[in-house]
N, C-alpha and C positions, 0 to 999 in steps of 0.2 A: 504494500500500500504506500502511496506517496501523495503528497499534497499536489493538487492539480490546478492551483491558481497561478496565473490568471486563467480563467476558464475558457474552454472552447465555446464559443458562442457562435453556436450554430451554425463565419463564412467558410459555431458554429460553429460551438456551438457548441454548442452546445452549445460542439461544439455548438447552440442557439443562434440561428441566423435568420435574418430577415432580408427581403429584397430591398434593393435601393429604390428610392423614390425617383420617378422620372419628372423632369421639369417640363413645363409647357413649352412647346416649340411650334411656332406658327407654321413652319415649313412642313410639319407632320400632321397638319389638321386633317388631312384626308385619310389618315391611317396608313395601312400597307400600300406601297406604290409598285405597280408593274407597268411596264411600257404597253401602250396599246398594240404595238406590233406583236409582242409576245402573247397578249391576250387573244388577238385574232388567230394566231397560229394554234393556240390551245383549243379555241372554239372549232377550228376547222378539222382538228384531229378527232377521229371517232374514239369513243371511250373504249378502253381495253378492259379485259377482265382482270380482276385482282391477281397479281402474281403471288406465288407462294414461295416463302423462303424454306430453308431446309428443315425448319421445325413445324411447317404447316401453318404459320401465322399469315393471314392475308396482309399483303402490303397495303398500306393506307395510313390514315393518321387520325386517331382519336375520334373516329366517327361514332363510336359507342363508348364514350369515356366511363360510363357508369357500370358497364358490364365487365365482370371478371373474366379475363381470357387467359388461357394457359401461357405462362411467360416463356420467353425465349432465352436460352442460355446456350450459345454456340461455343463450347470450350472443349479442348482435347487434352488428355493426359500426354505428356511428352517426356522424353528422356532428358535428364539434366544435361545442359551443355556447359563447356568450359566458360568461365567468366567472360573471356574476350570474345566469345562467339554467342553470347546469350541473346536469344531472340526477344524483341520487345513483347511484353506481356500485356495484352489488352483484351477487350471483349467484343465479340461480334454482335452488334446491336443494330436494330433498324430504327430510323427516325419515322417509323410508321406508328400504328396504334400502340398505346402504352398498356402492356398487359399486366396482369396480376403477377406477383412475385413469389416464388416458392423457394424459401431459404434452404429447405432440406435437399433440394436438387443441387444447390451450390455446394453444400458441405459434402455431398457424396463423391465429388470429383477429386478430393484429396489434395495433399500438399503440392504435388507436381503439376497441378493444373496451371495452364497459361491461357491468357485471353488476349484478344486483339481488338482494338477499337477500329472498326471499319464501318463504312456506310453501306448498308445492305438494301440498296434500292432507293429510288427517288420518292418524294412525297406524291401521293395520288392526288391529282388536282381536284378530284371530286370531293375530297375531304378538306381541302384548303378553303378557308373563308376568304372571299374576295369582295372588296367594296363594290357596290352595285354600279357606281359610275365608271369603274374600270371595265365592267362587262358591256357598257353602252359605249360603243366606239364613236357615237356622234356627240357625246358630251365631253367637254374639256374640263377636267379637274373636278373637285368636290363641289357640291351645291353651296350657295351662299345663304340658303334658308330664308330668303326674303329680306335680308338685312340691307339697309341702304349703305351708300358709300361712306356717309358720315359715321354710321354705326360701326362699320368695319374698321374705319380709321380709329375710332375710340377703342376698339378691341386691341388694335396694334399698339396703341399708347399704353393700355393697361398691361400688355405683355412686356413692353419695354420697362415699365416701372417694376414689374416682378423681377425681371432680370437684373435690375439695378438694386434689388433688395428693398425697395419701397413698397412693402406689402400693404400697409395701411392705406397709402395713397391709391394703390391699384384697386383695393377693395372698394374705395369710394367711387371709382369709375365703373367698376363691374356690377355693383349692385343695381344701379338704374338700368344698365344694359340687360340684365337678366329679366327685369320687369318689362322692358320695352320690346325685347326680341326673345320671347320665351321659347321659341322653337329652334333657336340657334344653339348648338351645343357648346361652342367655345367660351362664351362668357361664364357659363356654369363650370366648365373645366378650369378656367383660370381662377375663378372665385374659390373653387374647391382647393386649389393649390395654396392660395393665400390663407384660407382657414386652417389647412393642414399645417402650414408654416407657423401659425400662432397657437397650435395645439387644440383647436376646436375640431376634433376628429369626427364626431358624430355629424356635425353640420357639413364637414368636408365630404363625408360619405354620401350625404344627400345630394350635394352638388354633382359629384362624380356620377352617381346613379342617374340623375336627370340628364346629364350630358350623354351618357352611354345609351339611354333610352332613345335618344334622337340620332346618335351616331355611334353604333357599336364598334366602329373601327378605330376609335381613339385609344390606341394602345397605351399611351402615357397615362391617360385617365384611368384605364383599367388597372395598370400596375400600381399607380398611386392608391387606388381603391383597395387593392390587395394589402398594401402596407398599412393603411389606416384601419382596415378591418382586423388585421393581425394585432395591431397595437390595442384595439378595443377588445381583443380576445374573442372576436366573432370568427373563429378559425374555419368553421364549416363554410361560411359564406366566402371567406377569403380563398378557400380551396377551389370553390366553383369558378371564381373569376380567374384564378391562376391557371387552371386547366383551359379555360376559354382563351386566355391570352396565348397559350401554346398553339391553339388552333389558328389564331390569327397570324402568328409569326413562327411558323414551324421551322424556320432556318435560324432562329435567334437563340443561341445557347443560354442567354440570360433568362429568357422566359421559362425554360425548363429548370434552371437553377432556382428561380423564385418558387416554382411549383414544388420543388423538392423541399425547400425551406418550410413551406406551409404543411406539407405532408409530415415532416419531422415534428412540427408543433402539434399536429394531430396525434402523434404517437405512432404513426404508420411508417416505421423506419424502413421496412422492406420496399414499400412503394416510393418512399423518398429516395432511396438508393437508386432505384431505376430511373427516376427523373434526373438525378445527378449524372447517371451514366449517359442519358440522352444528351445532356449538356456537353459531356466529354466527347461524344461522337461528333458533335458540331464544332467543338473547340478543344482539341486534345491538350492544349496548354493552359486550360482554365484551372489555375491553382486552387481557387476557393472551392471549386466543384470536387477536386480530389480530397480536400480537407473534409468537407461535409459528407462526401460519400463514405469516407473512412469512418467517421463518427456513426453514420447510419448503419453501416455494415457491422461495426462492432456491437452496436445495440441489438442488431438482429442476429448476432451470433456467427457472422460470416468472417471470422478472423483469417481464414485461409485466403479469402478473396481480397481482404484488405492488403495482404502482402502482394497479391497479384497486381492490384491497381497501383501499388507503390512502385513496382517494377515498371509498370506502364508510365507512371509519372517521371521516373528516372530517365526513361528512353525519350519521351517527348520533350521534357524540359532540359535534357542534356546535363543532368547533374546539378542544375541551378537551384533545385529545391531539395526534395528527399534524395538521399544517396544510398540508403539501406532500407530494404523492405521491412525490416523490423523496427526501424526508427521513423515514426510518422507524426511528429508534433505539428500542431497547426502553425506555430511560429518556429521558423528554422533559420539558423545563421550558418552559412557555409564557412569552412575553414577551421572549425573547432574539432579537436580530437574526439573521435567517436568510438566508444566501446561500451558494452553492457555493464561490466564491473570494473572498478578501479581499486588500486592498492591503498587501503586506508593508512598503512604505516607511513606513507609519504606525505601525509597531510597533517599540519599542526593542529587543526581543529579536532581531528579524530584522536590524535595522541592525548590532547588535553581531556577529552571526554572519557577516554579509557582510564586515564590516571585518576580521575575523580568518580569512577564508576560507583563506588559504594555510597557516596553521598547523594549522587543523582538517583540511584535506585531507591534509597530510603525516602527521598522526597516524592518519588513517583508512587511508592507503595502507600505512603501516608495519604496521598491524593486519592488512591483507590478506595480508601475507607469512607470518603465523602462522595458517594455516588452521584449526588445532586449536582456536583460541579463538572461532571462529565456529560458531554452532549453527543448525540448520535451524529455521525458524519453525514452531512447532507443538510443539517440544520442551517448552516451558513451558506451552503451551495447545493442546490438541487441536483447538479450534475454529479457531484460526488456520491450522493445517495443512490444514484442509478448504478453505481459500480458494485454494490453489494448484491451478489447473487443469492447468498444464503447466510444465515447467522446475523451477528451484530458487530458493527465496527463503531467504536466510540473514541472520542478525542478529548484532550485537556489542553486547550490552546495556551501558548505562552507568547510567542511572537507571530503576529499575523497581520501586519500592516497597520495596526491601531495602537502600537506601543505608546504613542503620544496621548492616547485617550485613556478611558477607564474601563472599557468593556471587560478586560481580563486582568485588571489590576490585582484582584484578589488572588488569582492563580499565580501571578508573578511574585507577589509578596510571599506566598507559601513555598516558593522554590528558590531561595536566594542563591544557593550554590549553582544550580543549573542556569539561572539568569545571568550570574556573573560571568560564567564561561561563555555563554552565547553572545553576550554584549561585548566581550573582549575580542571577538572575531568579526571584523567588518564584512567578510564574505557572507556570513549568515545574517548579521544584523541588517545590512543594507538590502539584502535580497528580500527579507521580510518587509522592511520599511517601504519598499517600492512596489509591494504587491505581487512580486514574482514568485515568492515561495513563503514558507512559514516554518515555525518550529513548535512542536507539540509532543505530548505523550500520546501514543497510539495504542489502543487496546482492542484485541480481537478475540471473540469468544470461540470456544470449540465448535466445530461444525461450520465455521464461517468460510466463505469463499468470495474473493473479489474478482470480478470479471477481468479478462484481458483488456488493457487500455494503455494509452500513451499519454504521457504528461504534456503540458501545454507548450513547452519550449525546450530546446537543447542548450540554452544558455546557463542552465543550472544543473547541479548534481544533487543527489539525495543521500544522506547518511542515516543509518539506523543503528543506534546503540542498543544491543540486547540487554534488557533489564530483567525480564522473567520469560524464559523460553522453554516451554514444555516440549515433549516429543511430538512429532507429527506436524511441525510447522515448516512450510516451504515457501520460498520466493523464487519465481522464475522470471528472468529478464532476458529478452532477446533469444529465447529458446534454451537458455542455460539455467539450470536449477541449482540453488544454494539454500542454506539454512542460516540460522542465527546462532550465536554463542553468547551467553551471558558475560557481560564485561568487554565484549569485542564489537567493533564497528564494522558494518557492511556498507560499502559505498557503491552506488549504482547510478546509471543515467536513466532517469524515469521517462525520458522521451522515447526510449525503446519500449516496445510492447512488453508489458509485465503483468503478472497476476500473483495473488497470494492465497494460500490455503492453510487452514488450521484443522487437522484431522483428528484432534483430540476428542475425548468423550463429550458428547453434547449435553449441556446443562450443568457441567461442573465448572463453576466460575472460579474455582481455586486454581485452575490451569489456564486462565486467560493469557494469551501472549501479549506482553507489554514491551514496547520499545520507545526510545526517544527518537523522534523523526526530526531531522534538520535539513532544510533546503539551503543550499549555498551556491554562490556564483561559480560557474565553470572556470577552472584555472586558466583556460585559454581566452576567456572573454575579457576584453579590454577593461582594465580597472577604471578608466575614466568614465565608463558607462555604468559603474556599479550603483551610483546614486541617482539613477534615472529609471523611470518605469519603462517597460517595453511598449513599443507601438504595435498593437495587435490589429490595427484598423485594416491593414492590407490582407488579412486572412480570416477575420472573424465573420464577414458576410453580414454584418448588422446593417440596419437601415441608416440612410443618410440622405438628407434633402439636397437636391442638386439643381441649382438654377444656372443653366448653361444653354 
């Protein structure tokens, strides 16, 4: 077990990820754009029968999104190749209908399974949603919905104010326009954006819905509506609109990513993974889709496939992100020494902890007698709670980013020796201060198992000082299994896939496994960055308003 802050959220997430808000853009008022020449050619071609792929799934796209269809996994067992000749590992997926997802089929293929991201046929144009004015070759551009030139000019002015960040001024112009041109979608779309920008999400949803009722092809309005509904926890509605957006833009990887985010929030991790895979088919260099797909597959129990997609990422990103299939943190810094376990004897922090083992153990055992001061892991982070497959994992926080406050002042006061040691090592103190890690006593009951998972970043390492270690406790990191010894430190890189098991007799609290867990900065990570929080914005996939 290891601290997992900062958390994956969801780009995620948990890691929790939400789609990016789209800005109003007058050039996109008509929704999806296709040339009239292409549309004429498509209309002249006779409809063909649905092609069948190797799994018997009809080629097409989301024509029946609510029906569960047998999912497609085109993967083969292969003989392991030398590292220099390793084939890119990807998955054969079609950007056709999104089928249901059978995790048991994934797991049956075993460790040597490789997958390849390939396009398995074009989108069936019968399933693509096309704006009606593109079907009418006599009409030039989207309709103006009866707006006068003066009203259109006012809309342009309102849009310019939005792009300039003057949301209140824009709202003053757009409100009268909505009243005077109620059938035009754009004033409502722009007004919804201003309301969303100032946090009036319910009103924004109403404006977006009004705009979409009059022009369903405003993709930016639909994606913003997904974001607002998600923030309001109206996830089912958000899911419907996210899937609809995929139908409108079947070649846009972001639409599938956003749909995956919503599926994750609905707890449908297998379906979420399949949407992320569709995003990767369209854009094999989509880092955030790899991150979120990994989180979804882990939650669904598909660890073998997590490693397969990590090999795929390594191939397509040419080693600029993940470099090891076992090491898959959402935040990754290239150039840091990478190994599952480290030699504790070479680290001053570990030597000090071992030398003071008896005093630290006594403080921890004294804390055990005060059960009310121990909290279930997940109380501070719901992501951590999801890691507990069985049993109970409890914690006694000491350093967790709030040492300047009073949340755990009583805990710190009760453990003076432990606190003196932790505060004397900046690598641990600053790691906690900046929210990258934490230090705490960790308690695991017999019969407990923590699911395989990866920590949030490779810029830190984790130390466990064994305080009470009964038989039957194991720690597996990067496929390598080790145990604990009382009075000895185990140092590992928790950005590698790892899991913990306590096989002792269930119900016997006298044999709880207890360790002191300490996150500290990676020795190769530049010390000038130790007193700075990590920027997770590029990988977390959370919402962000964008006026561009």
